[in-house]
N, CA, C and O atoms as a Tinker XYZ file with bonds, in Angstrom:
   480  protein
     1  N     -7.946000  -14.147000  -18.302000    73     2
     2  CA    -8.496000  -15.045000  -17.292000    64     1     3
     3  C     -8.478000  -14.351000  -15.954000    63     2     4     5
     4  O     -7.484000  -13.726000  -15.583000    81     3
     5  N     -9.577000  -14.457000  -15.223000    73     3     6
     6  CA    -9.698000  -13.768000  -13.949000    64     5     7
     7  C     -8.851000  -14.390000  -12.868000    63     6     8     9
     8  O     -8.592000  -15.594000  -12.865000    81     7
     9  N     -8.422000  -13.536000  -11.941000    73     7    10
    10  CA    -7.639000  -13.992000  -10.793000    64     9    11
    11  C     -8.109000  -13.226000   -9.585000    63    10    12    13
    12  O     -8.360000  -12.023000   -9.651000    81    11
    13  N     -8.229000  -13.943000   -8.466000    73    11    14
    14  CA    -8.704000  -13.336000   -7.227000    64    13    15
    15  C     -7.640000  -13.535000   -6.152000    63    14    16    17
    16  O     -7.149000  -14.649000   -5.968000    81    15
    17  N     -7.281000  -12.473000   -5.443000    73    15    18
    18  CA    -6.272000  -12.554000   -4.392000    64    17    19
    19  C     -6.823000  -11.910000   -3.128000    63    18    20    21
    20  O     -7.111000  -10.713000   -3.102000    81    19
    21  N     -6.967000  -12.719000   -2.080000    73    19    22
    22  CA    -7.490000  -12.224000   -0.812000    64    21    23
    23  C     -6.356000  -11.735000    0.087000    63    22    24    25
    24  O     -5.206000  -12.155000   -0.043000    81    23
    25  N     -6.714000  -10.843000    0.994000    73    23    26
    26  CA    -5.803000  -10.395000    2.028000    64    25    27
    27  C     -6.629000   -9.884000    3.208000    63    26    28    29
    28  O     -7.838000   -9.683000    3.094000    81    27
    29  N     -5.962000   -9.680000    4.333000    73    27    30
    30  CA    -6.622000   -9.077000    5.481000    64    29    31
    31  C     -6.978000  -10.029000    6.598000    63    30    32    33
    32  O     -7.462000   -9.597000    7.645000    81    31
    33  N     -6.750000  -11.323000    6.398000    73    31    34
    34  CA    -7.043000  -12.261000    7.472000    64    33    35
    35  C     -6.046000  -12.125000    8.616000    63    34    36    37
    36  O     -5.067000  -11.385000    8.518000    81    35
    37  N     -6.308000  -12.846000    9.697000    73    35    38
    38  CA    -5.404000  -12.802000   10.833000    64    37    39
    39  C     -6.071000  -13.300000   12.089000    63    38    40    41
    40  O     -7.143000  -13.904000   12.057000    81    39
    41  N     -5.404000  -13.029000   13.206000    73    39    42
    42  CA    -5.886000  -13.435000   14.521000    64    41    43
    43  C     -6.491000  -12.219000   15.219000    63    42    44    45
    44  O     -5.876000  -11.154000   15.273000    81    43
    45  N     -7.682000  -12.384000   15.745000    73    43    46
    46  CA    -8.367000  -11.285000   16.430000    64    45    47
    47  C     -9.087000  -11.847000   17.651000    63    46    48    49
    48  O     -9.480000  -13.013000   17.666000    81    47
    49  N     -9.257000  -11.021000   18.660000    73    47    50
    50  CA    -9.977000  -11.439000   19.861000    64    49    51
    51  C    -11.484000  -11.403000   19.630000    63    50    52    53
    52  O    -11.967000  -10.658000   18.777000    81    51
    53  N    -12.220000  -12.200000   20.382000    73    51    54
    54  CA   -13.683000  -12.135000   20.274000    64    53    55
    55  C    -14.180000  -10.710000   20.483000    63    54    56    57
    56  O    -13.717000   -9.993000   21.371000    81    55
    57  N    -15.134000  -10.321000   19.642000    73    55    58
    58  CA   -15.644000   -8.958000   19.675000    64    57    59
    59  C    -14.890000   -8.002000   18.784000    63    58    60    61
    60  O    -15.315000   -6.862000   18.598000    81    59
    61  N    -13.778000   -8.447000   18.229000    73    59    62
    62  CA   -12.968000   -7.593000   17.379000    64    61    63
    63  C    -13.466000   -7.533000   15.948000    63    62    64    65
    64  O    -14.498000   -8.109000   15.601000    81    63
    65  N    -12.704000   -6.820000   15.122000    73    63    66
    66  CA   -13.082000   -6.609000   13.720000    64    65    67
    67  C    -11.921000   -6.921000   12.789000    63    66    68    69
    68  O    -10.754000   -6.816000   13.165000    81    67
    69  N    -12.261000   -7.298000   11.590000    73    67    70
    70  CA   -11.294000   -7.476000   10.508000    64    69    71
    71  C    -11.953000   -7.026000    9.212000    63    70    72    73
    72  O    -13.175000   -7.075000    9.068000    81    71
    73  N    -11.124000   -6.591000    8.277000    73    71    74
    74  CA   -11.606000   -6.246000    6.947000    64    73    75
    75  C    -10.821000   -7.057000    5.924000    63    74    76    77
    76  O     -9.609000   -6.897000    5.777000    81    75
    77  N    -11.526000   -7.919000    5.230000    73    75    78
    78  CA   -10.914000   -8.709000    4.176000    64    77    79
    79  C    -11.032000   -7.974000    2.850000    63    78    80    81
    80  O    -12.013000   -7.278000    2.590000    81    79
    81  N    -10.018000   -8.141000    2.023000    73    79    82
    82  CA   -10.023000   -7.562000    0.684000    64    81    83
    83  C     -9.793000   -8.658000   -0.338000    63    82    84    85
    84  O     -9.074000   -9.623000   -0.079000    81    83
    85  N    -10.400000   -8.506000   -1.486000    73    83    86
    86  CA   -10.192000   -9.429000   -2.602000    64    85    87
    87  C     -9.963000   -8.603000   -3.852000    63    86    88    89
    88  O    -10.883000   -8.000000   -4.405000    81    87
    89  N     -8.706000   -8.594000   -4.284000    73    87    90
    90  CA    -8.343000   -7.860000   -5.483000    64    89    91
    91  C     -8.530000   -8.774000   -6.687000    63    90    92    93
    92  O     -7.962000   -9.865000   -6.744000    81    91
    93  N     -9.326000   -8.324000   -7.641000    73    91    94
    94  CA    -9.514000   -9.108000   -8.858000    64    93    95
    95  C     -8.631000   -8.536000   -9.962000    63    94    96    97
    96  O     -8.357000   -7.336000   -9.992000    81    95
    97  N     -8.196000   -9.395000  -10.858000    73    95    98
    98  CA    -7.465000   -8.951000  -12.038000    64    97    99
    99  C     -7.966000   -9.733000  -13.236000    63    98   100   101
   100  O     -8.428000  -10.867000  -13.111000    81    99
   101  N     -7.866000   -9.106000  -14.401000    73    99   102
   102  CA    -8.364000   -9.756000  -15.604000    64   101   103
   103  C     -9.877000   -9.842000  -15.649000    63   102   104   105
   104  O    -10.433000  -10.683000  -16.356000    81   103
   105  N    -10.556000   -8.970000  -14.893000    73   103   106
   106  CA   -12.021000   -8.982000  -14.828000    64   105   107
   107  C    -12.535000   -7.641000  -15.330000    63   106   108   109
   108  O    -12.249000   -6.601000  -14.737000    81   107
   109  N    -13.285000   -7.662000  -16.411000    73   107   110
   110  CA   -13.801000   -6.406000  -16.950000    64   109   111
   111  C    -14.949000   -5.893000  -16.083000    63   110   112   113
   112  O    -15.549000   -6.658000  -15.328000    81   111
   113  N    -15.251000   -4.607000  -16.191000    73   111   114
   114  CA   -16.210000   -3.979000  -15.291000    64   113   115
   115  C    -17.601000   -4.610000  -15.389000    63   114   116   117
   116  O    -18.284000   -4.766000  -14.376000    81   115
   117  N    -18.015000   -4.965000  -16.585000    73   115   118
   118  CA   -19.362000   -5.539000  -16.731000    64   117   119
   119  C    -19.478000   -6.874000  -16.003000    63   118   120   121
   120  O    -20.533000   -7.197000  -15.457000    81   119
   121  N    -18.411000   -7.639000  -15.993000    73   119   122
   122  CA   -18.401000   -8.899000  -15.238000    64   121   123
   123  C    -18.346000   -8.596000  -13.749000    63   122   124   125
   124  O    -19.061000   -9.221000  -12.965000    81   123
   125  N    -17.510000   -7.647000  -13.349000    73   123   126
   126  CA   -17.352000   -7.289000  -11.938000    64   125   127
   127  C    -18.691000   -6.867000  -11.341000    63   126   128   129
   128  O    -19.002000   -7.218000  -10.203000    81   127
   129  N    -19.482000   -6.118000  -12.099000    73   127   130
   130  CA   -20.755000   -5.614000  -11.583000    64   129   131
   131  C    -21.945000   -6.519000  -11.869000    63   130   132   133
   132  O    -22.960000   -6.459000  -11.177000    81   131
   133  N    -21.815000   -7.351000  -12.885000    73   131   134
   134  CA   -22.970000   -8.125000  -13.324000    64   133   135
   135  C    -22.939000   -9.590000  -12.947000    63   134   136   137
   136  O    -23.644000  -10.409000  -13.537000    81   135
   137  N    -22.115000   -9.920000  -11.954000    73   135   138
   138  CA   -21.935000  -11.328000  -11.604000    64   137   139
   139  C    -21.985000  -11.514000  -10.099000    63   138   140   141
   140  O    -21.670000  -10.585000   -9.355000    81   139
   141  N    -22.378000  -12.701000   -9.633000    73   139   142
   142  CA   -22.215000  -13.015000   -8.216000    64   141   143
   143  C    -20.740000  -12.879000   -7.828000    63   142   144   145
   144  O    -19.865000  -13.492000   -8.438000    81   143
   145  N    -20.486000  -12.066000   -6.807000    73   143   146
   146  CA   -19.116000  -11.757000   -6.381000    64   145   147
   147  C    -19.156000  -11.550000   -4.882000    63   146   148   149
   148  O    -19.855000  -10.667000   -4.386000    81   147
   149  N    -18.402000  -12.369000   -4.161000    73   147   150
   150  CA   -18.444000  -12.200000   -2.717000    64   149   151
   151  C    -17.580000  -13.199000   -1.986000    63   150   152   153
   152  O    -16.507000  -13.586000   -2.450000    81   151
   153  N    -18.077000  -13.613000   -0.814000    73   151   154
   154  CA   -17.257000  -14.351000    0.134000    64   153   155
   155  C    -17.935000  -15.634000    0.615000    63   154   156   157
   156  O    -19.135000  -15.667000    0.888000    81   155
   157  N    -17.125000  -16.682000    0.708000    73   155   158
   158  CA   -17.514000  -17.944000    1.301000    64   157   159
   159  C    -16.506000  -18.264000    2.393000    63   158   160   161
   160  O    -15.464000  -17.616000    2.495000    81   159
   161  N    -16.813000  -19.251000    3.195000    73   159   162
   162  CA   -15.859000  -19.708000    4.184000    64   161   163
   163  C    -15.962000  -21.212000    4.331000    63   162   164   165
   164  O    -16.973000  -21.827000    3.992000    81   163
   165  N    -14.878000  -21.791000    4.850000    73   163   166
   166  CA   -14.818000  -23.240000    4.973000    64   165   167
   167  C    -13.957000  -23.626000    6.156000    63   166   168   169
   168  O    -12.837000  -23.139000    6.318000    81   167
   169  N    -14.494000  -24.507000    6.980000    73   167   170
   170  CA   -13.735000  -25.083000    8.087000    64   169   171
   171  C    -13.279000  -26.472000    7.685000    63   170   172   173
   172  O    -13.890000  -27.090000    6.814000    81   171
   173  N    -12.223000  -26.975000    8.298000    73   171   174
   174  CA   -11.734000  -28.319000    7.966000    64   173   175
   175  C    -12.835000  -29.366000    8.114000    63   174   176   177
   176  O    -13.515000  -29.428000    9.138000    81   175
   177  N    -13.000000  -30.178000    7.089000    73   175   178
   178  CA   -13.981000  -31.243000    7.139000    64   177   179
   179  C    -15.408000  -30.819000    6.881000    63   178   180   181
   180  O    -16.326000  -31.637000    6.940000    81   179
   181  N    -15.601000  -29.533000    6.591000    73   179   182
   182  CA   -16.953000  -29.031000    6.328000    64   181   183
   183  C    -17.047000  -28.501000    4.911000    63   182   184   185
   184  O    -16.036000  -28.232000    4.263000    81   183
   185  N    -18.274000  -28.356000    4.442000    73   183   186
   186  CA   -18.481000  -27.805000    3.108000    64   185   187
   187  C    -18.304000  -26.286000    3.142000    63   186   188   189
   188  O    -18.523000  -25.632000    4.162000    81   187
   189  N    -17.906000  -25.757000    1.999000    73   187   190
   190  CA   -17.781000  -24.322000    1.875000    64   189   191
   191  C    -19.187000  -23.707000    1.931000    63   190   192   193
   192  O    -20.124000  -24.225000    1.324000    81   191
   193  N    -19.318000  -22.596000    2.666000    73   191   194
   194  CA   -20.638000  -21.985000    2.826000    64   193   195
   195  C    -20.594000  -20.499000    2.502000    63   194   196   197
   196  O    -19.579000  -19.827000    2.683000    81   195
   197  N    -21.724000  -20.012000    2.021000    73   195   198
   198  CA   -21.845000  -18.606000    1.684000    64   197   199
   199  C    -21.768000  -17.749000    2.942000    63   198   200   201
   200  O    -22.373000  -18.073000    3.965000    81   199
   201  N    -21.018000  -16.650000    2.855000    73   199   202
   202  CA   -20.990000  -15.642000    3.913000    64   201   203
   203  C    -21.774000  -14.416000    3.458000    63   202   204   205
   204  O    -22.769000  -14.039000    4.078000    81   203
   205  N    -21.321000  -13.802000    2.381000    73   203   206
   206  CA   -21.969000  -12.599000    1.863000    64   205   207
   207  C    -21.548000  -12.410000    0.419000    63   206   208   209
   208  O    -20.397000  -12.658000    0.061000    81   207
   209  N    -22.484000  -11.971000   -0.407000    73   207   210
   210  CA   -22.157000  -11.814000   -1.811000    64   209   211
   211  C    -23.041000  -10.778000   -2.485000    63   210   212   213
   212  O    -24.193000  -10.584000   -2.097000    81   211
   213  N    -22.503000  -10.123000   -3.481000    73   211   214
   214  CA   -23.322000   -9.385000   -4.433000    64   213   215
   215  C    -23.924000  -10.428000   -5.371000    63   214   216   217
   216  O    -23.261000  -11.384000   -5.772000    81   215
   217  N    -25.211000  -10.217000   -5.713000    73   215   218
   218  CA   -25.872000  -11.250000   -6.512000    64   217   219
   219  C    -25.766000  -11.008000   -8.008000    63   218   220   221
   220  O    -26.251000  -11.816000   -8.800000    81   219
   221  N    -25.139000   -9.909000   -8.405000    73   219   222
   222  CA   -24.986000   -9.622000   -9.823000    64   221   223
   223  C    -26.193000   -8.938000  -10.440000    63   222   224   225
   224  O    -26.193000   -8.629000  -11.632000    81   223
   225  N    -27.227000   -8.700000   -9.633000    73   223   226
   226  CA   -28.435000   -8.022000  -10.123000    64   225   227
   227  C    -28.731000   -6.768000   -9.308000    63   226   228   229
   228  O    -29.858000   -6.273000   -9.294000    81   227
   229  N    -27.708000   -6.265000   -8.634000    73   227   230
   230  CA   -27.850000   -5.039000   -7.851000    64   229   231
   231  C    -28.138000   -5.258000   -6.387000    63   230   232   233
   232  O    -28.273000   -4.295000   -5.633000    81   231
   233  N    -28.234000   -6.507000   -5.969000    73   231   234
   234  CA   -28.528000   -6.789000   -4.579000    64   233   235
   235  C    -27.418000   -7.558000   -3.890000    63   234   236   237
   236  O    -26.393000   -7.871000   -4.495000    81   235
   237  N    -27.634000   -7.858000   -2.622000    73   235   238
   238  CA   -26.691000   -8.628000   -1.833000    64   237   239
   239  C    -27.419000   -9.751000   -1.106000    63   238   240   241
   240  O    -28.623000   -9.685000   -0.863000    81   239
   241  N    -26.651000  -10.786000   -0.766000    73   239   242
   242  CA   -27.168000  -11.894000    0.035000    64   241   243
   243  C    -26.217000  -12.120000    1.189000    63   242   244   245
   244  O    -24.998000  -12.055000    1.028000    81   243
   245  N    -26.777000  -12.382000    2.346000    73   243   246
   246  CA   -25.986000  -12.669000    3.536000    64   245   247
   247  C    -26.464000  -13.974000    4.169000    63   246   248   249
   248  O    -27.648000  -14.311000    4.133000    81   247
   249  N    -25.511000  -14.690000    4.747000    73   247   250
   250  CA   -25.870000  -15.865000    5.523000    64   249   251
   251  C    -26.565000  -15.440000    6.803000    63   250   252   253
   252  O    -26.313000  -14.353000    7.323000    81   251
   253  N    -27.437000  -16.294000    7.308000    73   251   254
   254  CA   -28.159000  -15.962000    8.546000    64   253   255
   255  C    -27.211000  -15.730000    9.706000    63   254   256   257
   256  O    -27.477000  -14.894000   10.569000    81   255
   257  N    -26.101000  -16.468000    9.733000    73   255   258
   258  CA   -25.203000  -16.356000   10.880000    64   257   259
   259  C    -24.458000  -15.016000   10.911000    63   258   260   261
   260  O    -23.820000  -14.682000   11.910000    81   259
   261  N    -24.538000  -14.261000    9.833000    73   259   262
   262  CA   -23.904000  -12.942000    9.800000    64   261   263
   263  C    -24.588000  -11.990000   10.773000    63   262   264   265
   264  O    -23.928000  -11.184000   11.430000    81   263
   265  N    -25.919000  -12.084000   10.865000    73   263   266
   266  CA   -26.718000  -11.358000   11.871000    64   265   267
   267  C    -26.422000   -9.862000   11.892000    63   266   268   269
   268  O    -26.426000   -9.248000   12.959000    81   267
   269  N    -26.168000   -9.276000   10.741000    73   267   270
   270  CA   -25.893000   -7.854000   10.685000    64   269   271
   271  C    -24.495000   -7.467000   11.103000    63   270   272   273
   272  O    -24.192000   -6.278000   11.204000    81   271
   273  N    -23.628000   -8.442000   11.351000    73   271   274
   274  CA   -22.264000   -8.149000   11.801000    64   273   275
   275  C    -21.316000   -7.870000   10.659000    63   274   276   277
   276  O    -20.339000   -7.139000   10.822000    81   275
   277  N    -21.598000   -8.451000    9.494000    73   275   278
   278  CA   -20.686000   -8.350000    8.350000    64   277   279
   279  C    -21.321000   -7.496000    7.261000    63   278   280   281
   280  O    -22.543000   -7.443000    7.119000    81   279
   281  N    -20.453000   -6.822000    6.488000    73   279   282
   282  CA   -20.924000   -6.025000    5.363000    64   281   283
   283  C    -20.017000   -6.262000    4.163000    63   282   284   285
   284  O    -18.794000   -6.166000    4.270000    81   283
   285  N    -20.620000   -6.570000    3.029000    73   283   286
   286  CA   -19.860000   -6.728000    1.790000    64   285   287
   287  C    -19.961000   -5.420000    1.005000    63   286   288   289
   288  O    -21.025000   -4.805000    0.929000    81   287
   289  N    -18.833000   -5.010000    0.424000    73   287   290
   290  CA   -18.808000   -3.784000   -0.378000    64   289   291
   291  C    -17.794000   -3.971000   -1.501000    63   290   292   293
   292  O    -17.037000   -4.942000   -1.505000    81   291
   293  N    -17.782000   -3.041000   -2.449000    73   291   294
   294  CA   -16.826000   -3.174000   -3.543000    64   293   295
   295  C    -16.449000   -1.813000   -4.084000    63   294   296   297
   296  O    -17.172000   -0.829000   -3.927000    81   295
   297  N    -15.299000   -1.787000   -4.724000    73   295   298
   298  CA   -14.758000   -0.585000   -5.354000    64   297   299
   299  C    -14.574000   -0.899000   -6.833000    63   298   300   301
   300  O    -13.698000   -1.681000   -7.202000    81   299
   301  N    -15.397000   -0.288000   -7.678000    73   299   302
   302  CA   -15.345000   -0.602000   -9.112000    64   301   303
   303  C    -14.031000   -0.180000   -9.742000    63   302   304   305
   304  O    -13.530000   -0.860000  -10.638000    81   303
   305  N    -13.464000    0.932000   -9.288000    73   303   306
   306  CA   -12.216000    1.406000   -9.888000    64   305   307
   307  C    -11.071000    0.467000   -9.545000    63   306   308   309
   308  O    -10.251000    0.141000  -10.403000    81   307
   309  N    -11.017000    0.035000   -8.301000    73   307   310
   310  CA    -9.951000   -0.868000   -7.871000    64   309   311
   311  C    -10.265000   -2.326000   -8.190000    63   310   312   313
   312  O     -9.416000   -3.198000   -8.005000    81   311
   313  N    -11.475000   -2.595000   -8.666000    73   311   314
   314  CA   -11.904000   -3.972000   -8.940000    64   313   315
   315  C    -11.668000   -4.860000   -7.711000    63   314   316   317
   316  O    -11.157000   -5.975000   -7.817000    81   315
   317  N    -12.043000   -4.348000   -6.579000    73   315   318
   318  CA   -11.807000   -5.024000   -5.316000    64   317   319
   319  C    -13.122000   -5.150000   -4.541000    63   318   320   321
   320  O    -13.927000   -4.219000   -4.501000    81   319
   321  N    -13.320000   -6.312000   -3.931000    73   319   322
   322  CA   -14.481000   -6.535000   -3.073000    64   321   323
   323  C    -13.990000   -6.727000   -1.642000    63   322   324   325
   324  O    -12.941000   -7.325000   -1.405000    81   323
   325  N    -14.760000   -6.215000   -0.706000    73   323   326
   326  CA   -14.365000   -6.214000    0.697000    64   325   327
   327  C    -15.388000   -6.955000    1.549000    63   326   328   329
   328  O    -16.550000   -7.105000    1.170000    81   327
   329  N    -14.927000   -7.412000    2.704000    73   327   330
   330  CA   -15.827000   -7.956000    3.714000    64   329   331
   331  C    -15.426000   -7.347000    5.050000    63   330   332   333
   332  O    -14.380000   -7.681000    5.608000    81   331
   333  N    -16.261000   -6.458000    5.553000    73   331   334
   334  CA   -16.043000   -5.887000    6.873000    64   333   335
   335  C    -16.723000   -6.781000    7.884000    63   334   336   337
   336  O    -17.931000   -7.010000    7.813000    81   335
   337  N    -15.946000   -7.288000    8.828000    73   335   338
   338  CA   -16.459000   -8.215000    9.828000    64   337   339
   339  C    -16.319000   -7.591000   11.209000    63   338   340   341
   340  O    -15.209000   -7.308000   11.661000    81   339
   341  N    -17.427000   -7.384000   11.864000    73   339   342
   342  CA   -17.454000   -6.824000   13.210000    64   341   343
   343  C    -18.013000   -7.839000   14.197000    63   342   344   345
   344  O    -18.634000   -8.827000   13.804000    81   343
   345  N    -17.789000   -7.589000   15.468000    73   343   346
   346  CA   -18.306000   -8.473000   16.524000    64   345   347
   347  C    -17.977000   -9.933000   16.240000    63   346   348   349
   348  O    -18.839000  -10.809000   16.316000    81   347
   349  N    -16.729000  -10.172000   15.916000    73   347   350
   350  CA   -16.317000  -11.525000   15.554000    64   349   351
   351  C    -16.419000  -12.473000   16.734000    63   350   352   353
   352  O    -16.176000  -12.104000   17.883000    81   351
   353  N    -16.785000  -13.696000   16.416000    73   351   354
   354  CA   -16.968000  -14.747000   17.407000    64   353   355
   355  C    -16.024000  -15.900000   17.089000    63   354   356   357
   356  O    -15.609000  -16.059000   15.941000    81   355
   357  N    -15.677000  -16.714000   18.101000    73   355   358
   358  CA   -14.807000  -17.874000   17.812000    64   357   359
   359  C    -15.362000  -18.768000   16.701000    63   358   360   361
   360  O    -14.600000  -19.398000   15.968000    81   359
   361  N    -16.684000  -18.821000   16.581000    73   359   362
   362  CA   -17.305000  -19.643000   15.529000    64   361   363
   363  C    -17.039000  -19.108000   14.132000    63   362   364   365
   364  O    -17.288000  -19.808000   13.151000    81   363
   365  N    -16.543000  -17.893000   14.021000    73   363   366
   366  CA   -16.204000  -17.319000   12.716000    64   365   367
   367  C    -14.823000  -17.753000   12.234000    63   366   368   369
   368  O    -14.415000  -17.396000   11.129000    81   367
   369  N    -14.112000  -18.507000   13.038000    73   367   370
   370  CA   -12.793000  -18.995000   12.645000    64   369   371
   371  C    -12.924000  -19.948000   11.464000    63   370   372   373
   372  O    -13.567000  -20.993000   11.567000    81   371
   373  N    -12.313000  -19.581000   10.346000    73   371   374
   374  CA   -12.421000  -20.350000    9.112000    64   373   375
   375  C    -11.415000  -19.792000    8.113000    63   374   376   377
   376  O    -10.773000  -18.770000    8.351000    81   375
   377  N    -11.297000  -20.490000    6.991000    73   375   378
   378  CA   -10.622000  -19.914000    5.841000    64   377   379
   379  C    -11.689000  -19.244000    4.980000    63   378   380   381
   380  O    -12.694000  -19.861000    4.628000    81   379
   381  N    -11.462000  -17.983000    4.647000    73   379   382
   382  CA   -12.425000  -17.208000    3.875000    64   381   383
   383  C    -11.935000  -17.097000    2.431000    63   382   384   385
   384  O    -10.777000  -16.777000    2.161000    81   383
   385  N    -12.861000  -17.372000    1.522000    73   383   386
   386  CA   -12.530000  -17.410000    0.098000    64   385   387
   387  C    -13.341000  -16.372000   -0.661000    63   386   388   389
   388  O    -14.534000  -16.189000   -0.421000    81   387
   389  N    -12.677000  -15.710000   -1.565000    73   387   390
   390  CA   -13.347000  -14.820000   -2.508000    64   389   391
   391  C    -13.862000  -15.648000   -3.676000    63   390   392   393
   392  O    -13.224000  -16.615000   -4.092000    81   391
   393  N    -15.006000  -15.268000   -4.196000    73   391   394
   394  CA   -15.673000  -16.056000   -5.244000    64   393   395
   395  C    -16.262000  -15.140000   -6.292000    63   394   396   397
   396  O    -16.847000  -14.103000   -5.979000    81   395
   397  N    -16.098000  -15.541000   -7.548000    73   395   398
   398  CA   -16.693000  -14.836000   -8.671000    64   397   399
   399  C    -17.283000  -15.870000   -9.619000    63   398   400   401
   400  O    -16.618000  -16.840000   -9.985000    81   399
   401  N    -18.523000  -15.661000  -10.012000    73   399   402
   402  CA   -19.201000  -16.525000  -10.968000    64   401   403
   403  C    -19.644000  -15.650000  -12.145000    63   402   404   405
   404  O    -20.763000  -15.137000  -12.150000    81   403
   405  N    -18.773000  -15.481000  -13.135000    73   403   406
   406  CA   -19.039000  -14.538000  -14.221000    64   405   407
   407  C    -20.399000  -14.742000  -14.879000    63   406   408   409
   408  O    -20.661000  -15.790000  -15.470000    81   407
   409  N    -21.262000  -13.732000  -14.770000    73   407   410
   410  CA   -22.599000  -13.760000  -15.357000    64   409   411
   411  C    -23.395000  -14.997000  -14.957000    63   410   412   413
   412  O    -24.262000  -15.457000  -15.700000    81   411
   413  N    -23.090000  -15.535000  -13.767000    73   411   414
   414  CA   -23.753000  -16.744000  -13.256000    64   413   415
   415  C    -23.622000  -17.912000  -14.228000    63   414   416   417
   416  O    -24.533000  -18.731000  -14.350000    81   415
   417  N    -22.501000  -17.984000  -14.908000    73   415   418
   418  CA   -22.277000  -19.012000  -15.918000    64   417   419
   419  C    -21.901000  -20.358000  -15.330000    63   418   420   421
   420  O    -22.020000  -21.385000  -15.998000    81   419
   421  N    -21.442000  -20.359000  -14.069000    73   419   422
   422  CA   -20.935000  -21.591000  -13.489000    64   421   423
   423  C    -19.439000  -21.772000  -13.668000    63   422   424   425
   424  O    -18.841000  -22.657000  -13.056000    81   423
   425  N    -18.829000  -20.939000  -14.503000    73   423   426
   426  CA   -17.373000  -21.008000  -14.691000    64   425   427
   427  C    -16.727000  -20.192000  -13.572000    63   426   428   429
   428  O    -16.252000  -19.080000  -13.805000    81   427
   429  N    -16.712000  -20.730000  -12.395000    73   427   430
   430  CA   -16.383000  -19.977000  -11.192000    64   429   431
   431  C    -14.890000  -19.774000  -11.006000    63   430   432   433
   432  O    -14.062000  -20.571000  -11.449000    81   431
   433  N    -14.580000  -18.676000  -10.332000    73   431   434
   434  CA   -13.222000  -18.395000   -9.902000    64   433   435
   435  C    -13.199000  -18.325000   -8.376000    63   434   436   437
   436  O    -14.124000  -17.812000   -7.747000    81   435
   437  N    -12.121000  -18.853000   -7.800000    73   435   438
   438  CA   -11.926000  -18.804000   -6.353000    64   437   439
   439  C    -10.535000  -18.243000   -6.054000    63   438   440   441
   440  O     -9.580000  -18.484000   -6.792000    81   439
   441  N    -10.446000  -17.503000   -4.975000    73   439   442
   442  CA    -9.145000  -17.096000   -4.487000    64   441   443
   443  C     -8.500000  -18.226000   -3.711000    63   442   444   445
   444  O     -9.070000  -19.306000   -3.561000    81   443
   445  N     -7.297000  -17.954000   -3.221000    73   443   446
   446  CA    -6.539000  -18.983000   -2.512000    64   445   447
   447  C     -6.971000  -19.120000   -1.057000    63   446   448   449
   448  O     -6.605000  -20.086000   -0.387000    81   447
   449  N     -7.746000  -18.156000   -0.568000    73   447   450
   450  CA    -8.224000  -18.202000    0.810000    64   449   451
   451  C     -7.348000  -17.417000    1.756000    63   450   452   453
   452  O     -6.140000  -17.291000    1.554000    81   451
   453  N     -7.977000  -16.888000    2.798000    73   451   454
   454  CA    -7.246000  -16.197000    3.856000    64   453   455
   455  C     -7.799000  -16.664000    5.198000    63   454   456   457
   456  O     -9.012000  -16.735000    5.393000    81   455
   457  N     -6.896000  -16.980000    6.116000    73   455   458
   458  CA    -7.295000  -17.550000    7.404000    64   457   459
   459  C     -7.754000  -16.451000    8.354000    63   458   460   461
   460  O     -7.062000  -15.451000    8.546000    81   459
   461  N     -8.921000  -16.647000    8.942000    73   459   462
   462  CA    -9.421000  -15.783000   10.008000    64   461   463
   463  C     -9.537000  -16.629000   11.270000    63   462   464   465
   464  O    -10.205000  -17.663000   11.280000    81   463
   465  N     -8.886000  -16.180000   12.321000    73   463   466
   466  CA    -8.918000  -16.901000   13.595000    64   465   467
   467  C     -9.381000  -15.947000   14.684000    63   466   468   469
   468  O     -8.832000  -14.858000   14.852000    81   467
   469  N    -10.409000  -16.377000   15.425000    73   467   470
   470  CA   -10.965000  -15.557000   16.494000    64   469   471
   471  C    -10.762000  -16.307000   17.811000    63   470   472   473
   472  O    -11.370000  -17.350000   18.054000    81   471
   473  N     -9.903000  -15.755000   18.642000    73   471   474
   474  CA    -9.559000  -16.441000   19.881000    64   473   475
   475  C     -9.001000  -15.448000   20.883000    63   474   476   477
   476  O     -8.374000  -14.454000   20.516000    81   475
   477  N     -9.241000  -15.736000   22.153000    73   475   478
   478  CA    -8.670000  -14.900000   23.204000    64   477   479
   479  C     -7.351000  -15.491000   23.677000    63   478   480
   480  O     -6.707000  -14.932000   24.565000    81   479
């Protein structure tokens, strides 16, 4: 059974950068590469929203609010997906969740979340 563990969140000033990591375990390479795998975020009282993800077909999807500031990447050997966040804004303050949808089956996995806070 797959497990996702995020790390790298924290407090950063506006304009700063953070790199989130999501270590997967129990996920075979074909699932890691062939499935939607990426990042969502959620603020209190709001719905969880897509930030950036691999689509499982060789491409990526980004939310409009990313505006070229964020980059999703992955390491097949480490079975880890990353989110590099630059030019952070206070509006980016949220809990960020790693997400995996094996072969787009709907049997989704979520990490526990990591808090990102952007404030001066």
